[in-house]
C-alpha positions as CSV (number, residue, x, y, z in Angstrom):
1,M,-14.4,0.0,-9.0
2,A,-13.6,-1.6,-12.4
3,R,-10.7,-0.5,-14.5
4,E,-11.6,0.6,-18.0
5,R,-8.2,-0.1,-19.5
6,K,-4.5,0.2,-19.0
7,P,-3.1,3.7,-19.1
8,T,-1.2,4.7,-22.2
9,D,1.3,7.0,-20.5
10,P,4.5,4.9,-19.9
11,Q,5.0,5.9,-16.3
12,A,1.3,5.4,-15.4
13,R,1.4,2.0,-17.2
14,A,4.4,1.0,-15.1
15,I,2.6,1.9,-11.9
16,F,-0.4,0.0,-13.1
17,E,1.7,-3.1,-13.7
18,I,3.6,-2.8,-10.5
19,H,0.3,-2.6,-8.5
20,R,-1.1,-5.6,-10.3
21,R,2.0,-7.6,-9.6
22,F,2.1,-6.5,-6.0
23,V,-1.5,-7.7,-5.4
24,E,-0.7,-11.0,-7.1
25,L,2.4,-11.6,-4.9
26,M,0.7,-10.6,-1.7
27,E,-2.2,-13.0,-2.4
28,Q,0.3,-15.8,-2.9
29,R,2.2,-15.0,0.3
30,L,-0.8,-14.2,2.6
31,M,-1.2,-17.5,4.3
32,T,2.5,-17.8,5.2
33,V,2.6,-14.5,7.0
34,E,2.5,-14.5,10.8
35,D,-0.7,-13.2,12.4
36,R,0.9,-10.2,14.0
37,T,2.5,-9.2,10.7
38,R,-0.9,-9.6,9.0
39,Q,-2.5,-7.4,11.6
40,N,0.1,-4.7,11.1
41,Y,-0.2,-4.9,7.4
42,V,-4.0,-4.5,7.5
43,A,-3.6,-1.5,9.8
44,V,-1.1,0.2,7.5
45,M,-3.0,-0.6,4.3
46,T,-6.3,0.4,5.7
47,T,-4.9,3.8,6.8
48,L,-3.2,4.3,3.4
49,T,-6.4,3.4,1.5
50,E,-8.4,5.8,3.6
51,K,-5.9,8.6,2.9
52,L,-5.8,7.8,-0.9
53,S,-9.6,8.0,-1.0
54,V,-9.6,11.7,-0.1
55,P,-10.1,13.5,-3.5
56,G,-7.3,16.0,-4.2
57,K,-5.1,15.1,-1.3
58,P,-1.5,15.4,-2.5
59,L,0.6,12.2,-2.4
60,S,3.4,14.1,-0.7
61,E,1.0,14.8,2.2
62,I,-0.1,11.2,2.3
63,V,3.5,10.0,2.5
64,R,4.3,12.4,5.3
65,E,1.3,11.3,7.3
66,M,2.0,7.6,6.7
67,M,5.6,8.0,7.8
68,A,4.5,9.6,11.0
69,E,1.8,7.0,11.7
70,A,3.4,3.8,10.3
71,G,7.1,4.7,11.0
72,P,7.1,3.6,14.6
73,M,5.6,0.2,13.7
74,L,8.1,-0.3,10.9
75,F,11.0,0.5,13.2
76,Q,9.6,-2.0,15.8
77,V,9.4,-4.7,13.1
78,M,13.0,-4.0,12.0
79,Q,14.3,-4.3,15.6
80,G,12.2,-7.4,16.3
């Protein structure tokens, strides 16, 4: 899906720029990340993307679901 143009709303523009920067940094770092970490990242990002693709689904609901599903994995990584 192509972007038409950057948003004009300051907060939306900030989010747009943060997302752009995030993708740029992850692409640079990708080959230095351990395989297991990459697998976890793919799992979390796949789930998040699927949830975001549901039209009208509130972000608050997505966050709650992601915390429940990804939380245990995050705690495991923090302890490891």
